[in-house]
C-alpha positions in Angstrom: -19.4 15.7 -9.3 -19.8 14.6 -12.6 -20.0 11.1 -13.4 -15.6 10.4 -15.1 -15.2 8.5 -17.6 -14.8 5.2 -16.1 -18.2 5.2 -13.8 -19.6 5.9 -17.1 -18.2 2.6 -18.0 -18.9 1.0 -15.5 -22.6 1.7 -15.4 -22.0 -0.2 -19.3 -20.8 -2.5 -18.3 -23.4 -2.9 -16.2 -26.7 -2.3 -18.4 -25.4 -4.2 -21.2 -25.0 -7.6 -18.7 -27.6 -9.0 -20.2 -26.0 -9.0 -23.3 -23.4 -12.1 -22.2 -25.8 -14.2 -21.2 -23.8 -16.6 -23.0 -21.1 -16.2 -20.0 -22.1 -17.7 -17.4 -20.1 -18.1 -13.9 -19.2 -21.6 -14.5 -17.3 -20.3 -17.6 -14.8 -18.7 -14.9 -11.2 -18.7 -15.7 -9.6 -21.6 -14.0 -6.7 -19.7 -13.4 -6.3 -16.0 -12.8 -2.9 -14.1 -12.5 -2.9 -10.5 -10.5 -0.4 -8.8 -12.2 1.3 -7.1 -10.4 4.1 -3.3 -12.0 6.6 -4.5 -8.8 9.6 -6.6 -8.1 9.0 -9.4 -5.5 9.6 -8.3 -2.1 8.4 -4.7 -2.0 4.6 -3.9 -0.3 2.2 -3.8 -3.7 3.7 -7.5 -3.7 2.7 -8.6 0.0 0.0 -7.0 -0.9 -0.9 -8.9 -3.7 0.5 -12.2 -2.6 -2.0 -12.2 0.6 -4.9 -11.1 -2.1 -4.2 -14.3 -3.8 -4.2 -16.8 -1.3 -7.5 -15.4 0.5 -9.0 -15.1 -3.3 -8.8 -19.0 -4.9 -10.6 -20.2 -2.0 -13.4 -17.7 -2.5 -13.7 -18.2 -6.5 -12.5 -21.8 -6.1 -9.8 -21.3 -8.6 -6.2 -21.2 -8.6 -4.8 -17.2 -8.5 -1.7 -16.8 -9.0 0.9 -13.0 -8.9 2.3 -12.2 -11.8 4.9 -9.7 -11.4 5.8 -7.7 -14.2 8.2 -4.9 -12.8 9.3 -1.9 -13.8 8.4 1.8 -15.0 6.4 2.9 -12.2 3.4 0.0 -13.1 3.2 0.7 -16.6 4.2 -2.6 -18.2 2.0 -4.3 -16.2 -0.5 -1.6 -17.0 0.6 -2.3 -21.1 -0.3 -6.5 -20.2 -3.3 -6.0 -19.1 -4.1 -3.5 -21.9 -3.0 -6.9 -23.9 -4.9 -9.1 -21.7 -7.7 -11.8 -23.2 -11.7 -9.8 -21.5 -12.2 -12.9 -19.9 -11.2 -12.3 -16.1 -8.0 -14.3 -16.3 -6.0 -11.2 -16.3 -6.4 -8.7 -13.4 -4.6 -6.5 -12.0 -3.5 -4.7 -8.3 -2.1 -1.6 -8.2 -2.3 1.8 -6.5 -3.0 5.7 -7.4 0.6 5.7 -9.1 0.0 3.6 -12.4 -3.4 4.7 -12.5 -4.1 8.8 -11.4 -0.1 8.8 -12.2 1.3 7.9 -14.8 -1.4 9.1 -18.0 0.0 12.5 -16.5 3.3 12.1 -16.8 4.1 9.8 -20.0 3.6 11.3 -23.1 3.5 7.5 -24.6 1.9 5.3 -21.6 0.9 2.3 -24.1 -2.7 2.9 -22.1 -5.4 4.4 -21.4 -7.3 4.0 -17.5 -10.6 5.3 -19.0 -11.1 3.2 -22.4 -8.7 -0.1 -21.4 -9.2 -0.7 -18.0 -12.5 -0.9 -15.5 -12.4 -1.5 -11.9 -13.0 -4.8 -10.5 -13.2 -3.5 -6.8 -10.5 -1.1 -4.5 -9.6 -3.0 -1.2 -7.3 -0.2 0.9 -5.9 3.4 1.0 -2.3 3.9 2.0 -0.1 6.6 3.3 3.3 7.8 1.7 6.0 8.6 4.6 9.7 9.9 4.5 12.7 7.8 6.0 16.3 7.9 6.7 19.1 5.1 7.5 20.2 4.4 10.0 23.8 5.2 9.0 21.9 8.8 9.6 22.1 10.9 12.7 18.6 12.5 12.0 16.0 11.2 14.5 13.0 13.8 13.5 12.9 15.6 10.3 14.2 19.1 11.8 17.3 16.7 12.6 17.2 16.0 8.7 17.2 19.3 8.0 19.1 20.8 9.8 22.2 17.4 9.5 21.5 18.3 5.2 22.5 21.9 5.6 25.1 21.7 8.0 26.9 18.0 6.6 25.6 17.8 2.9 26.4 21.6 2.2 22.1 22.4 1.4 21.9 19.0 -0.7 21.0 15.6 -0.4 19.6 12.8 -2.6 16.4 10.8 -1.9 14.7 7.3 -2.8 11.8 7.2 -4.1 10.8 3.7 -5.9 9.6 5.5 -9.4 10.3 8.5 -11.9 7.4 11.1 -12.0 5.4 10.0 -8.9 4.2 11.6 -5.4 7.0 10.9 -4.1 8.9 13.3 -6.7 6.7 15.4 -6.6 7.0 15.8 -3.3 11.1 15.8 -3.1 10.7 18.7 -4.7 7.6 20.1 -2.5 10.1 19.0 1.1 13.3 21.2 -0.9 11.3 24.5 -1.5 9.7 24.3 1.5 12.7 23.4 4.3 14.7 25.6 0.7 17.1 22.7 0.5 18.3 21.1 -3.3 17.0 17.9 -2.7 17.4 15.3 -5.9 15.0 12.8 -6.1 16.7 9.5 -7.0 14.2 7.2 -8.8 14.1 3.6 -8.4 12.6 0.0 -10.1 10.2 -0.5 -6.8 10.5 -0.1 -3.4 12.7 -3.3 -2.5 15.8 -1.7 -4.4 15.5 2.0 -3.6 15.4 -0.1 0.4 17.9 -2.4 0.1 20.2 1.2 -0.8 19.1 2.7 2.1 20.1 -0.8 4.9 23.4 -0.5 2.6 23.6 3.3 3.3 23.9 4.0 -0.3 21.4 6.7 -0.4 20.9 8.2 3.3 16.9 9.0 2.7 13.5 7.8 0.8 9.7 8.3 1.0 7.1 5.6 -0.1 4.3 3.7 1.7 4.0 3.3 5.2 4.4 -0.5 4.9 7.6 -0.5 2.1 9.3 1.0 5.6 7.5 -0.2 8.8 9.5 -3.9 9.4 13.2 -1.8 8.9 11.3 0.8 11.6 10.5 -1.8 13.9 14.3 -3.2 13.5 15.7 0.1 14.0 17.1 -0.3 10.5 15.5 2.7 8.9 14.4 5.5 10.9 10.2 7.0 9.6 10.3 10.6 10.9 7.4 11.7 8.8 3.9 10.6 7.2 1.6 12.1 5.1 -2.2 11.9 5.5 -4.6 13.8 7.5 -3.6 12.0 10.9 -0.9 9.7 12.6 -1.3 6.2 11.5 -1.8 3.7 13.7 1.3 1.2 13.5 3.2 4.8 13.5 1.6 5.9 16.5 4.9 8.4 17.2 6.2 9.6 13.7 4.4 13.2 13.0 2.0 13.8 9.8 3.6 16.6 7.7 0.8 18.5 8.3 1.9 18.5 12.5 4.9 19.7 10.3 4.1 23.1 8.5 3.1 21.2 5.2 -0.7 20.8 4.3 -2.0 19.7 1.1 -1.2 16.3 1.4 -4.3 14.5 3.3 -5.9 12.7 0.2 -5.1 9.4 0.6 -4.0 7.2 -2.4 -6.0 4.1 -3.1 -5.2 0.9 -3.8 -7.0 -1.2 -6.5 -7.8 -4.5 -8.7 -8.6 -3.5 -12.6 -9.5 -5.8 -15.1 -8.8 -5.5 -19.1 -12.0 -3.0 -20.6 -14.9 -5.5 -21.7 -14.8 -7.9 -19.2 -17.9 -9.5 -18.6 -20.2 -7.5 -15.9 -20.9 -11.0 -14.1 -16.9 -11.9 -13.5 -16.7 -8.5 -12.6 -19.6 -8.7 -10.4 -18.3 -12.3 -8.9 -14.7 -11.0 -8.0 -15.7 -8.0 -6.5 -18.2 -9.6 -4.0 -15.3 -12.4 -3.5 -13.0 -9.3 -2.4 -14.9 -7.8 0.0 -15.2 -11.0 2.0 -11.1 -11.6 2.1 -10.6 -8.3 3.3 -13.5 -8.6 5.4 -11.1 -11.2 7.4 -9.5 -11.0 10.9 -6.5 -11.8 9.6 -6.8 -9.9 6.3 -7.4 -7.3 8.0 -4.5 -8.0 10.7 -1.9 -8.2 8.3 -2.7 -5.6 6.0 -2.9 -2.9 8.7 0.0 -4.7 10.3 2.0 -3.4 6.9 0.5 0.1 7.3 -2.3 -0.5 5.4 -6.0 1.4 6.3 -8.3 -1.1 4.9 -11.2 0.0 2.6 -13.2 -1.7 0.3 -15.0 0.1 -2.4 -17.7 -1.0 -5.3 -16.1 -0.9 -8.7 -17.9 2.7 -8.6 -17.0 3.3 -5.6 -12.9 2.7 -6.7 -14.1 4.8 -10.2 -15.1 7.7 -8.1 -11.9 7.3 -6.1 -10.0 7.9 -8.3 -11.4 9.9 -10.2 -11.1 12.5 -6.9 -7.3 11.8 -6.6 -6.4 12.5 -10.1 -8.0 15.6 -10.2 -6.1 16.8 -6.3 -2.8 15.7 -9.0 -3.5 16.8 -11.3 -3.9 20.3 -9.9 -0.4 19.9 -7.9 1.6 18.2 -10.7 0.2 20.9 -13.4 1.3 23.6 -10.3 5.1 22.2 -10.4 5.8 22.7 -13.9 6.6 18.8 -14.7 6.5 18.4 -18.7 5.5 15.3 -19.1 8.3 13.2 -20.5 
């Protein structure tokens, strides 16, 4: 695989570390903000707060979470771009903002390859399909039959953000099962789940960690997961591949990004701290309990992972006929 522009940028940062000789670890920021592009109460917010609590001990600095919700992480990404490249502002995000948004929005206001540099990855995760407890569906086949019989083939499916991977999945599910499914976009998973719990919308697609707590409480039911294998947190829930819908085995990722130009010494320091945090047994247990698969990646490994994932979804988006908005 050829190097992505992000990998070249990362190598350039490493090679130019001598150029930052005047920047020492002692001169690092006294407070680090972890930007989150979604509202408090969602899965990404919970993950960021867990990391912030542990990172402050590893870095010896105050680490806080700064929620900048809206547009699927686009607002937070724009804030990161405009932030000083001194390590004081980082962005905890998943695949949607980095790999998907630049393909579906004409003017996102940022270019990940030019404006950001990876500081380390820490997990991958699985999207899933869930229904509200008010629906009678106990399996995905039940859901399909329910829509056909009760909804005359039509129904709405909530998604955490417009033009996201869940929206394209809704399209593919509709085609595969001959249903007229409408993707209903929300500003994050938290308001979507609130509407599902309030029986305002019968189904939704989001990450396992978004649905897991309510699934265990019997308030929502997860009927299928993406990925190549069943999830430890949901061992009784089949994959879409098991149900005959293949092509979604490549898992989304979680990573931390810094503004381009951030000193290589800080990136290395932060990446090492992140590696220690996600290796902690209690952190791994909490992340796994949220439905997260812990998977530490160096900055270069995150760049490689991002590049491969973006290629997969570029093909899917183009084949869907979606036009950037």
